[in-house]
Rosetta silent file (secondary structure, phi, psi, omega in degrees, C-alpha in Angstrom):
SEQUENCE: XXXXXXXXXXXXXXXXXXXXXXXXXXXXXXXXXXXXXXXXXXXXXXXXXXXXXXXXXXXXXXXXXXXXXXXXXXXXXXXXXXXXXXXXXXXXXXXXXXXXXXXXXXXXXXXXXXXXXXXXXXXXXXXXXXXXXXXXXXXXXXXXXXXXXXXXXXXXXXXXXXXXXXXXXXXXXXXXXXXXXXXXXXXXXXXXXXXXXXXXXXXXXXXXXXXXXXXXXXXXXXXXXXXXXXXXXXXXXXXXXXXXXXXXXXXXXXXXXXXXXXXXXXXXXXXXXXXXXXXXXXXXXXXXXXXXXXXXXXXXXXXXXXX
SCORE:     score description
SCORE:     0.000 S_00000001
   1 L     0.000  127.820 -176.972    0.000    0.000    0.000 S_00000001
   2 L   -68.292  147.114  177.769    1.446    3.348   -1.080 S_00000001
   3 L   -67.417  169.342  179.862    2.127    5.947    1.635 S_00000001
   4 L   -66.650  140.531 -177.875   -0.013    9.045    1.995 S_00000001
   5 L   -65.824  139.649  175.362    0.600   11.673   -0.687 S_00000001
   6 L   -79.423  -23.070 -174.601    2.707   14.676    0.309 S_00000001
   7 E  -157.771  140.967  173.523    0.970   16.883   -2.228 S_00000001
   8 E  -132.540  140.061 -178.949   -2.052   16.749   -4.527 S_00000001
   9 E  -178.699 -138.931 -176.699   -2.838   19.123   -7.356 S_00000001
  10 E  -130.635  145.359  172.333   -2.487   19.399  -11.115 S_00000001
  11 E  -106.690  127.984 -173.776    0.298   18.847  -13.641 S_00000001
  12 E  -132.309  129.356  171.367    0.063   21.215  -16.601 S_00000001
  13 E  -119.497  102.416 -174.662    1.855   21.425  -19.917 S_00000001
  14 L    57.566 -113.958 -178.843    0.446   24.464  -21.747 S_00000001
  15 L   -98.794    1.001  179.384   -3.305   23.633  -22.009 S_00000001
  16 E   -91.804  119.376 -175.079   -2.922   19.929  -21.147 S_00000001
  17 E  -132.704  144.397  175.957   -3.784   19.383  -17.472 S_00000001
  18 E  -149.443  147.012  177.025   -4.276   16.344  -15.248 S_00000001
  19 E   -74.149  135.820 -178.890   -4.732   15.752  -11.499 S_00000001
  20 E  -136.589  162.141  174.285   -1.646   14.190   -9.877 S_00000001
  21 E  -126.655  145.832 -175.539   -0.379   13.101   -6.478 S_00000001
  22 E  -118.283  125.987 -175.696    3.204   13.375   -5.261 S_00000001
  23 E  -122.542  147.140  176.308    4.732   10.741   -2.951 S_00000001
  24 E   -64.439  133.366 -179.460    8.160   10.518   -1.262 S_00000001
  25 L   -91.013  -10.603 -179.667   10.449    8.206   -3.246 S_00000001
  26 L  -129.351  164.191 -178.924   12.834    7.583   -0.334 S_00000001
  27 L  -146.894  140.715  174.537   12.464    6.751    3.350 S_00000001
  28 L  -108.094   -0.185 -171.902   14.609    7.047    6.469 S_00000001
  29 L   -69.252  -21.668 -177.222   12.066    5.332    8.737 S_00000001
  30 L   -84.090   -6.178  178.157   13.666    1.883    8.453 S_00000001
  31 L   -79.219  152.804  175.140   16.960    3.055    9.947 S_00000001
  32 L   -61.711  133.054  176.808   17.775    2.540   13.610 S_00000001
  33 L  -130.082  154.579 -177.172   16.799    5.626   15.606 S_00000001
  34 L  -118.664  150.865  170.562   17.401    6.551   19.237 S_00000001
  35 L  -102.858  154.909  173.771   15.407    8.391   21.881 S_00000001
  36 L   -89.854  133.746 -175.533   16.973   10.645   24.485 S_00000001
  37 E  -123.408  156.362  170.671   16.586    9.327   28.024 S_00000001
  38 L   -80.230  116.186 -177.434   17.099   10.561   31.566 S_00000001
  39 L   -57.483  -33.455 -175.188   20.108    8.543   32.770 S_00000001
  40 L   -74.415  -38.932 -175.050   18.771    8.629   36.376 S_00000001
  41 L  -108.589  -21.059 -174.761   15.213    7.382   35.699 S_00000001
  42 L    80.976    5.012 -179.489   15.382    5.801   32.240 S_00000001
  43 L   -83.786  154.200  177.910   12.413    7.944   31.159 S_00000001
  44 E   -69.265  149.109  176.005   12.210    9.633   27.765 S_00000001
  45 L   -84.381  133.201  179.278   13.085   13.295   27.461 S_00000001
  46 L  -112.717  131.477  179.794   10.154   15.519   26.498 S_00000001
  47 L   -94.549  134.225  178.862   10.676   18.843   24.745 S_00000001
  48 L  -115.343  148.496  174.429    8.457   21.758   25.676 S_00000001
  49 L   -92.775  112.440 -174.765    7.867   25.029   23.836 S_00000001
  50 E  -123.650  156.241  174.973    8.580   27.735   26.361 S_00000001
  51 L   -69.260  127.930 -175.076    8.812   31.511   26.379 S_00000001
  52 L   -63.224  -26.994 -178.614   12.510   32.389   26.164 S_00000001
  53 L   -93.415  -47.095 -175.165   12.173   35.162   28.784 S_00000001
  54 L   -86.586  -24.945 -176.623    9.553   33.910   31.253 S_00000001
  55 L    80.893    1.152 -179.912   10.251   30.176   30.924 S_00000001
  56 L   -77.827  144.093  176.555    6.490   29.489   30.817 S_00000001
  57 E   -70.355  138.603 -176.991    5.190   26.784   28.466 S_00000001
  58 L  -111.430  124.710  177.627    3.323   28.252   25.469 S_00000001
  59 L   -67.759  153.532 -175.576    0.297   26.400   23.953 S_00000001
  60 H   -57.576  -35.040 -176.918    0.362   25.791   20.198 S_00000001
  61 H   -68.603  -16.309  179.598   -2.552   28.137   19.525 S_00000001
  62 H   -99.766    4.790 -178.731   -0.507   31.055   20.913 S_00000001
  63 L   -98.174  125.751  179.242    2.577   30.376   18.775 S_00000001
  64 L  -125.535  167.426  178.531    2.969   32.479   15.626 S_00000001
  65 E   -86.241  149.277  177.939    5.725   32.963   13.076 S_00000001
  66 E  -149.689  142.005  177.802    8.066   35.918   13.266 S_00000001
  67 E  -102.248  127.235 -176.699   10.950   37.291   11.208 S_00000001
  68 E   -81.749  121.069  175.599   13.846   38.679   13.254 S_00000001
  69 E   -84.586  -47.488  175.967   14.921   42.177   12.242 S_00000001
  70 E  -155.960 -178.562 -174.921   17.490   42.544   15.022 S_00000001
  71 L   -56.591  126.719  177.986   17.973   41.244   18.535 S_00000001
  72 L    63.672   18.233  176.883   14.626   41.005   20.381 S_00000001
  73 E  -130.043  119.085 -174.718   12.783   42.712   17.488 S_00000001
  74 E  -129.048  151.826  169.337   10.504   40.609   15.277 S_00000001
  75 E  -103.922  119.516 -177.750    7.880   41.129   12.579 S_00000001
  76 E   -81.247  135.023  178.625    4.938   38.826   13.250 S_00000001
  77 E  -124.799  124.209 -176.360    3.429   37.028   10.237 S_00000001
  78 L   -88.425  163.908  178.121    0.081   35.244   10.587 S_00000001
  79 H   -62.548  -38.928 -179.649   -1.084   32.061    8.885 S_00000001
  80 H   -64.291  -38.828  179.442   -3.790   34.042    7.079 S_00000001
  81 H   -66.900  -36.846  177.492   -1.215   36.475    5.654 S_00000001
  82 H   -67.134  -36.993  178.931    0.885   33.588    4.354 S_00000001
  83 H   -67.795  -29.591 -179.665   -2.183   32.069    2.682 S_00000001
  84 H   -67.465  -27.301 -179.529   -2.911   35.399    0.946 S_00000001
  85 L   -97.307   15.807 -178.961    0.417   35.267   -0.909 S_00000001
  86 L   -55.958  133.871 -178.720   -0.161   31.638   -1.989 S_00000001
  87 L   -89.193  163.513  177.806    1.307   31.044   -5.456 S_00000001
  88 H   -60.486  -31.098 -178.583   -0.298   29.182   -8.334 S_00000001
  89 H   -69.200   -4.837  174.858    2.305   26.449   -7.800 S_00000001
  90 H   -64.124  -32.796 -177.599    0.559   25.707   -4.478 S_00000001
  91 L  -121.557   -5.672 -176.072   -1.954   23.673   -6.469 S_00000001
  92 E  -139.558  132.357  170.445   -0.373   23.304   -9.904 S_00000001
  93 E   -93.584  102.196 -179.387    2.953   22.057  -11.238 S_00000001
  94 E   -92.010  120.423  177.980    3.371   24.220  -14.323 S_00000001
  95 E   -76.959  116.760 -175.647    6.025   22.922  -16.741 S_00000001
  96 E   -92.488  -37.753 -176.086    8.047   25.980  -17.744 S_00000001
  97 E  -159.337  169.534  177.654   10.815   24.504  -19.905 S_00000001
  98 E  -123.332  133.423 -176.997   12.655   21.383  -21.041 S_00000001
  99 E  -132.617  165.571  172.203   16.388   20.908  -20.535 S_00000001
 100 L   -75.961  141.049 -179.191   19.055   18.245  -21.014 S_00000001
 101 H   -60.608  -34.399 -178.956   19.669   16.172  -17.903 S_00000001
 102 H   -65.293  -17.860 -179.613   23.423   16.791  -18.234 S_00000001
 103 H   -77.782  -13.982 -176.352   22.751   20.516  -17.765 S_00000001
 104 L   -88.754  113.131  178.104   21.552   20.012  -14.166 S_00000001
 105 L   -64.166  127.852 -178.651   24.432   20.416  -11.721 S_00000001
 106 H   -56.048  -24.740  179.513   24.266   17.561   -9.124 S_00000001
 107 H   -64.870  -19.660 -177.477   24.692   20.124   -6.337 S_00000001
 108 H   -86.106  -10.075 -177.075   21.197   21.397   -7.073 S_00000001
 109 E   -75.971  134.482  178.527   19.499   18.023   -6.445 S_00000001
 110 E  -110.220  -74.024 -178.568   17.588   17.722   -3.150 S_00000001
 111 E  -153.564  152.371 -177.213   15.246   14.720   -2.996 S_00000001
 112 E   -95.315  153.942  175.293   13.086   12.615   -5.353 S_00000001
 113 E  -135.586  149.072  172.253    9.318   12.080   -5.395 S_00000001
 114 E   -91.547  138.382  179.291    7.061    9.724   -7.325 S_00000001
 115 E  -124.476  130.126  179.460    4.265   11.376   -9.291 S_00000001
 116 E  -141.686  163.470  177.187    1.211    9.521  -10.561 S_00000001
 117 E   -60.414  143.997  179.887   -2.333   10.397  -11.684 S_00000001
 118 L  -101.445  107.672 -178.461   -4.660   11.171   -8.787 S_00000001
 119 L    92.413 -166.651 -174.565   -7.894    9.211   -9.149 S_00000001
 120 L   -93.405   -6.807 -179.241   -9.409    7.583  -12.197 S_00000001
 121 L  -106.148  157.554  174.835   -9.453   10.628  -14.478 S_00000001
 122 L    88.076    4.324 -179.362   -6.595   12.326  -16.288 S_00000001
 123 H   -66.061  -34.953  179.346   -4.593    9.186  -17.140 S_00000001
 124 H   -64.987  -48.209  179.438   -4.639   10.038  -20.844 S_00000001
 125 H   -63.509  -39.633  178.315   -3.275   13.554  -20.305 S_00000001
 126 H   -60.552  -43.575 -179.322   -0.699   12.197  -17.844 S_00000001
 127 H   -64.755  -37.605  178.954    0.464    9.635  -20.422 S_00000001
 128 H   -63.110  -46.938  179.595    0.789   12.319  -23.110 S_00000001
 129 H   -63.263  -45.934 -178.931    2.984   14.483  -20.856 S_00000001
 130 H   -60.899  -47.918 -176.471    5.055   11.492  -19.698 S_00000001
 131 H   -72.584  -27.781  175.488    5.669   10.085  -23.181 S_00000001
 132 H   -65.113  -45.915  177.796    6.470   13.516  -24.609 S_00000001
 133 H   -61.432  -41.051 -178.296    9.218   13.962  -22.024 S_00000001
 134 H   -65.647  -46.737 -177.358   10.444   10.414  -22.742 S_00000001
 135 H   -66.099  -35.285 -179.724   10.477   10.802  -26.535 S_00000001
 136 H   -79.995  -10.105 -178.831   12.248   14.159  -26.388 S_00000001
 137 L    53.777   46.257 -179.228   14.837   12.692  -23.962 S_00000001
 138 L  -123.240  173.696  171.967   14.563   15.831  -21.874 S_00000001
 139 E  -114.594  127.442  179.421   13.900   16.813  -18.262 S_00000001
 140 E   -85.123  134.190 -179.548   10.819   18.960  -17.634 S_00000001
 141 E  -110.754  125.671  178.488   11.324   21.868  -15.219 S_00000001
 142 E  -138.998 -165.410 -179.443    8.415   23.190  -13.185 S_00000001
 143 E  -135.306  142.654  179.293    7.536   24.675   -9.797 S_00000001
 144 E  -147.124  146.718  177.668    5.712   23.226   -6.794 S_00000001
 145 E  -100.776  118.294  175.222    4.951   24.438   -3.254 S_00000001
 146 E  -129.359  140.502 -178.425    5.852   21.986   -0.481 S_00000001
 147 L    48.259   45.144  174.491    6.034   22.797    3.233 S_00000001
 148 L    65.981   13.207  176.940    4.949   26.382    2.487 S_00000001
 149 E  -127.834  143.307  177.309    7.923   27.047    0.188 S_00000001
 150 E   -83.420  133.581  179.443    8.085   27.067   -3.602 S_00000001
 151 E  -122.016  151.009  166.800   10.596   24.648   -5.088 S_00000001
 152 E   -79.427  141.244  179.410   11.926   24.018   -8.553 S_00000001
 153 E  -132.996  133.851  179.118   11.112   20.448   -9.606 S_00000001
 154 E  -104.207  125.320 -175.190   12.677   18.385  -12.410 S_00000001
 155 E  -107.542  130.367  176.712   10.368   15.763  -13.958 S_00000001
 156 E  -134.246  146.083  176.631   11.554   12.566  -15.657 S_00000001
 157 E   -72.517  141.904  172.219    9.611    9.493  -16.820 S_00000001
 158 E  -142.377  112.722 -178.186   10.036    6.258  -14.866 S_00000001
 159 L    54.785 -123.531 -178.673    8.096    3.200  -15.991 S_00000001
 160 L   -91.665   -1.967 -177.488    4.407    4.262  -16.002 S_00000001
 161 E  -120.554 -160.308  177.478    4.933    7.284  -13.770 S_00000001
 162 E  -127.414  149.760  170.141    7.160   10.295  -13.269 S_00000001
 163 E  -110.313  124.288  177.132    9.989   11.048  -10.867 S_00000001
 164 E  -109.822  121.667 -178.840   10.114   14.631   -9.668 S_00000001
 165 E  -108.209  122.075  177.732   13.351   15.806   -8.064 S_00000001
 166 E   -68.175  141.935 -179.183   13.329   19.007   -6.017 S_00000001
 167 E  -119.111  149.705  176.484   16.117   21.424   -6.953 S_00000001
 168 L   -81.000  157.718  171.516   17.891   24.105   -4.942 S_00000001
 169 L   -85.041  157.588 -178.568   17.956   27.773   -5.881 S_00000001
 170 H   -54.097  -36.639 -177.389   21.320   29.337   -6.788 S_00000001
 171 H   -70.099  -10.891  179.302   21.540   31.217   -3.465 S_00000001
 172 H   -90.763   -8.384 -177.874   21.410   27.831   -1.649 S_00000001
 173 L  -104.536  123.107 -177.935   24.547   26.493   -3.370 S_00000001
 174 L   -74.204  150.899  179.771   27.873   27.634   -1.946 S_00000001
 175 L   -73.837  123.119 -177.186   30.640   28.920   -4.200 S_00000001
 176 L   -64.588  -23.549 -178.308   33.255   26.201   -4.721 S_00000001
 177 H   -61.571  -30.410  179.418   36.035   28.804   -4.968 S_00000001
 178 H   -62.498  -23.123 -176.322   35.801   29.395   -1.209 S_00000001
 179 H  -108.394  -27.652 -171.933   36.969   25.808   -0.679 S_00000001
 180 H   -98.119  -16.612 -173.858   39.117   25.009   -3.718 S_00000001
 181 L   -59.885  -32.508 -176.236   41.252   28.135   -4.115 S_00000001
 182 L   -87.597    0.819  175.999   43.841   26.962   -1.579 S_00000001
 183 L   -71.732  130.341 -177.001   44.355   23.555   -3.216 S_00000001
 184 L   -69.591  146.945  173.934   47.873   23.432   -4.588 S_00000001
 185 L   -80.313  112.762 -176.440   48.505   23.085   -8.311 S_00000001
 186 L  -116.087  133.754  176.660   50.188   19.686   -8.636 S_00000001
 187 L   -86.705  115.148  179.318   51.652   18.238  -11.800 S_00000001
 188 L   -92.859  122.415 -177.119   50.570   14.601  -12.107 S_00000001
 189 L   -74.277  160.684  179.681   53.051   12.568  -14.156 S_00000001
 190 H   -64.146  -38.011  179.824   51.961   10.171  -16.886 S_00000001
 191 H   -62.673  -43.217  178.609   53.365    7.185  -14.970 S_00000001
 192 H   -63.628  -42.811 -178.903   51.296    8.042  -11.890 S_00000001
 193 H   -65.276  -39.709  179.666   48.199    8.557  -14.009 S_00000001
 194 H   -63.942  -42.607  178.533   48.703    5.250  -15.831 S_00000001
 195 H   -64.583  -42.808  179.237   49.021    3.354  -12.541 S_00000001
 196 H   -63.504  -40.163  177.431   45.944    5.088  -11.128 S_00000001
 197 H   -63.318  -36.630  179.051   43.967    4.258  -14.298 S_00000001
 198 H   -63.053  -39.653  177.553   45.043    0.630  -13.935 S_00000001
 199 H   -64.152  -42.048  179.311   43.597    0.559  -10.415 S_00000001
 200 H   -60.975  -44.241 -179.881   40.345    2.068  -11.706 S_00000001
 201 H   -62.622  -36.588  178.474   40.097   -0.583  -14.429 S_00000001
 202 H   -67.979  -28.603 -178.810   40.597   -3.332  -11.846 S_00000001
 203 H   -98.541    2.709 -175.470   37.771   -1.885   -9.748 S_00000001
 204 L   -62.569  142.381  179.477   35.471   -1.113  -12.682 S_00000001
 205 L  -161.328 -169.341  178.867   31.900   -2.372  -12.355 S_00000001
 206 L  -115.609  133.379 -177.274   28.248   -1.530  -12.917 S_00000001
 207 L   -64.611  121.360  178.103   26.332    0.464  -10.338 S_00000001
 208 L  -139.673  104.793 -175.971   23.934   -1.856   -8.539 S_00000001
 209 H   -60.876  -21.796  179.833   22.488   -0.541   -5.250 S_00000001
 210 H   -65.670  -20.378 -178.338   21.612   -4.111   -4.183 S_00000001
 211 H   -77.217  -17.445 -171.774   25.328   -4.797   -3.688 S_00000001
 212 L   -92.208  140.159  177.636   25.696   -2.161   -0.989 S_00000001
 213 L  -123.449  136.749  177.264   25.211   -2.785    2.709 S_00000001
 214 L   -79.161   94.737 -174.476   24.903   -0.136    5.386 S_00000001
 215 H   -65.137  -33.772  179.468   27.733   -1.371    7.620 S_00000001
 216 H   -68.567  -39.294  177.761   27.012    1.162   10.350 S_00000001
 217 H   -63.273  -41.458  177.559   23.355    0.085   10.479 S_00000001
 218 H   -62.190  -41.232  179.076   24.467   -3.556   10.752 S_00000001
 219 H   -64.659  -38.027  177.686   26.850   -2.622   13.574 S_00000001
 220 H   -63.786  -42.517  179.095   24.010   -0.842   15.417 S_00000001
 221 H   -61.612  -44.364  179.418   21.801   -3.932   15.092 S_00000001
 222 H   -63.521  -40.662  179.351   24.577   -6.161   16.445 S_00000001
 223 H   -61.469  -47.366 -178.144   25.203   -3.739   19.330 S_00000001
 224 H   -66.266  -41.031  178.134   21.522   -3.661   20.345 S_00000001
 225 H   -61.602  -40.943  179.569   21.195   -7.454   20.031 S_00000001
 226 H   -65.809  -40.329 -179.564   24.248   -7.958   22.240 S_00000001
 227 H   -69.569  -37.303  178.387   22.943   -5.555   24.884 S_00000001
 228 H   -65.764  -34.454 -179.582   19.499   -7.198   24.860 S_00000001
 229 L   -83.517   -2.804  179.335   21.146  -10.602   25.317 S_00000001
 230 L    74.382   21.855 -179.799   23.275   -9.246   28.191 S_00000001
 231 L   -86.245  148.767  179.131   26.526   -9.933   26.373 S_00000001
 232 L   -68.975  146.825  179.420   29.603   -7.781   27.063 S_00000001
 233 L   -98.761  117.598  179.111   30.460   -5.109   24.497 S_00000001
 234 L  -108.338  125.222 -179.573   34.063   -5.315   23.323 S_00000001
 235 L   -65.469  140.429  178.120   35.424   -2.399   21.276 S_00000001
 236 L   -83.430  147.134  179.761   36.731   -3.312   17.843 S_00000001
 237 L   -69.920  138.165 -179.751   40.292   -2.452   16.935 S_00000001
 238 L   -92.356  143.132  179.162   40.656    0.582   14.713 S_00000001
 239 L   -63.877  139.620 -179.528   42.884    0.476   11.631 S_00000001
 240 L   -73.202  140.156  178.496   46.237    2.153   12.153 S_00000001
 241 L   -71.613  140.666  179.328   46.829    5.360   10.223 S_00000001
 242 L  -115.669  145.302 -179.597   49.470    5.138    7.517 S_00000001
 243 L  -108.025  111.035 -178.862   51.686    7.927    6.267 S_00000001
 244 L   -77.002  113.891 -179.831   52.227    7.829    2.493 S_00000001
 245 L   -97.140  -48.084 -178.436   55.790    8.918    1.852 S_00000001
 246 L  -108.750  102.611 -176.508   56.389    7.630   -1.679 S_00000001
 247 H   -63.013  -41.522 -179.943   53.263    8.186   -3.784 S_00000001
 248 H   -61.558  -43.134  179.401   54.647    6.252   -6.768 S_00000001
 249 H   -65.920  -37.637  178.514   55.448    3.239   -4.571 S_00000001
 250 H   -63.841  -38.684  177.875   51.962    3.411   -3.009 S_00000001
 251 H   -65.997  -43.101  179.699   50.397    3.329   -6.477 S_00000001
 252 H   -62.094  -43.653  179.975   52.503    0.334   -7.513 S_00000001
 253 H   -66.907  -33.397  178.299   51.585   -1.553   -4.340 S_00000001
 254 H   -65.145  -39.433  178.575   47.915   -0.679   -4.844 S_00000001
 255 H   -60.419  -45.038  178.306   47.989   -2.212   -8.338 S_00000001
 256 H   -66.928  -37.538 -179.170   49.325   -5.455   -6.892 S_00000001
 257 H   -65.493  -40.228 -177.828   46.893   -5.384   -3.967 S_00000001
 258 H   -78.271  -27.043 -175.951   43.845   -4.997   -6.216 S_00000001
 259 H   -68.316  -43.551 -175.638   44.974   -7.556   -8.794 S_00000001
 260 H   -63.114  -55.271 -178.947   45.122  -10.553   -6.426 S_00000001
 261 H   -66.169  -27.290 -179.391   41.661  -10.371   -4.822 S_00000001
 262 H   -60.699  -40.314  179.927   40.026   -9.485   -8.132 S_00000001
 263 H   -71.459  -37.898 -177.263   40.950  -12.907   -9.556 S_00000001
 264 H   -70.907  -33.318 -174.908   39.954  -14.754   -6.385 S_00000001
 265 H   -87.458  -11.014 -173.713   36.563  -13.093   -6.065 S_00000001
 266 L   -60.105  -44.555 -178.218   35.518  -13.440   -9.690 S_00000001
 267 L   -66.601  -35.113 -175.785   33.918  -16.948   -9.453 S_00000001
 268 L   -99.111  103.619  179.788   31.900  -16.153   -6.327 S_00000001
 269 L   -80.397  144.181  178.234   29.487  -13.345   -6.981 S_00000001
 270 L   -66.454  130.371 -176.612   28.156  -11.419   -4.032 S_00000001
 271 L   -61.214  142.790  177.943   24.547  -12.507   -3.409 S_00000001
 272 L   -74.152  173.035 -178.994   21.880  -10.067   -4.483 S_00000001
 273 L    62.941   28.630 -179.552   19.352   -8.582   -2.096 S_00000001
 274 H   -59.405  -41.655 -177.494   22.111   -7.863    0.395 S_00000001
 275 H   -67.342  -37.349  179.030   20.358   -4.764    1.612 S_00000001
 276 H   -67.433  -40.812  177.425   17.030   -6.588    2.075 S_00000001
 277 H   -61.109  -36.107  179.190   18.749   -9.376    3.979 S_00000001
 278 H   -61.948  -38.898 -179.142   20.323   -6.743    6.167 S_00000001
 279 H   -67.100  -33.074 -175.764   16.884   -5.438    7.077 S_00000001
 280 H   -71.427  -21.545 -172.202   15.671   -8.932    8.061 S_00000001
 281 L   -81.476   11.438 -175.578   18.421   -9.469   10.622 S_00000001
 282 L   -70.934  122.122  169.316   16.930   -6.939   13.051 S_00000001
 283 L    66.080   31.865  171.104   16.766   -8.117   16.657 S_00000001
 284 L   -84.074   94.446 -171.629   17.248  -11.921   16.508 S_00000001
 285 L   -60.327  -46.241 -177.435   18.594  -12.231   20.075 S_00000001
 286 L   -79.890   -7.590  175.391   19.401  -15.928   19.905 S_00000001
 287 L    89.702   98.864  175.497   20.831  -15.542   16.440 S_00000001
 288 L   -71.977  137.852 -179.826   18.922  -16.663   13.366 S_00000001
 289 L   -65.368  141.470 -177.281   20.943  -19.014   11.217 S_00000001
 290 H   -54.948  -39.727 -177.054   22.265  -17.347    8.051 S_00000001
 291 H   -67.024  -38.362  178.822   20.636  -19.949    5.785 S_00000001
 292 H   -65.206  -38.487  179.343   17.255  -19.471    7.432 S_00000001
 293 H   -65.990  -39.126 -178.504   17.564  -15.711    7.050 S_00000001
 294 H   -71.330  -31.069 -176.717   18.472  -16.057    3.382 S_00000001
 295 H   -72.723  -27.705 -179.601   15.601  -18.496    2.747 S_00000001
 296 L   -73.738  117.383 -177.287   13.012  -16.062    4.032 S_00000001
 297 L   -77.208  123.326 -177.968   11.879  -13.975    1.102 S_00000001
 298 L   -68.728  147.428  175.482   11.688  -10.285    2.055 S_00000001
 299 L   -74.847  170.914 -176.874    8.455   -8.448    1.459 S_00000001
 300 L   -58.405  -37.305  177.443    8.275   -5.526   -0.933 S_00000001
 301 L  -141.264   86.116 -177.291    8.745   -3.107    1.969 S_00000001
 302 L   -62.077  138.802  179.606    9.799   -4.929    5.159 S_00000001
 303 L   -92.358  125.484 -178.765    8.686   -3.298    8.374 S_00000001
 304 L   -88.134  139.911  177.891   11.490   -2.915   10.908 S_00000001
 305 L   -77.572  154.354  178.670   10.779   -3.472   14.581 S_00000001
 306 L   -74.377  143.393  175.407   11.529   -0.760   17.066 S_00000001
 307 L   -68.063    0.000    0.000   14.712   -1.034   19.077 S_00000001
C-alpha cells in the first residue's frame, strides 16, 4: 500500500492538465533511531515550547511565526497572511521549460518524489505528458509548493509514472572557490596517471544498489542485540593510520593489492538482495541461522521493529 501523498494538485503542460499526487520516493524510517533518556530514571526526554524570557510553556494556539529584524525585534506574520500570498504552484505544477539532464548540476538536487495520476481521471493527459518527455529525452522543469515554500522540480519518466526531483535555488549552493582556491597546483606525471587508471580498471563495475550494505546500520543492530542478550560489548580495533611517503610506490603496491583479490573473487558473486537481507536481521537475540535468514523472502517493503 502506497504511503499518503505529500501533495495533490495538477500537472500542466500548456493547455494539457491532469490531477496528480506526489509521494516521497525515499524513506529514512527503516533506519535505527534513538530516543533521548534521563540517565537517572530511564524515562524519555520531552521537549516543551517555552517563552525564552519567562520560561512558561506556550500552547500551540498562541505560537505564531516571526521574522527577526534585530535582537529582540521581530515582525509577526500570521497564517492568514501567508495564505494570501499563496502562489499558483501551491496547487499546480506548471512545466516551464525542457532541458538536457546533463545541464543540471548535481549540487542542485535535493530529494526525489514519485508522481502519478490522482484518481481515475486524467490518465490520458498524464500519459501524453510522460511520453512527450520520454520521446524528447529531456527533463521537464516546473515549480511546486511543499512545506509552504516554492521549489523548482525536475520531472523525468520512470516506468508508467514520473519522478520529480526538487532542486535548490542558486543562493542555496555555496561557491566552490571558497573551498578550492587553496588547493595546490600539482603536476601529475603520466606514470602516476597510468598506474591510477590501472587501479580504476581493476575496480570497474556496474552500479547496482543491491550490492551495498549499510555497515554502520548492521553494527548498530549487532550492538543492540548484544545488549538485549546481556553480552559484554568489546570495542573493535581501529585500523592504524598510515603515512604515504612515496606516492609512486603506493600506487605500484595498490595495483598489486587490487589484482590478487580481483581474480579470487571473480567466481563467487556477491549474493543479491544484500540490503534486504540486512533489514531482516533486526533483533534476533538468539541468532537466526544465516541460511534461514536467506531463505526467508523479504516483502516488498519490510517493516522494521523498534529497538
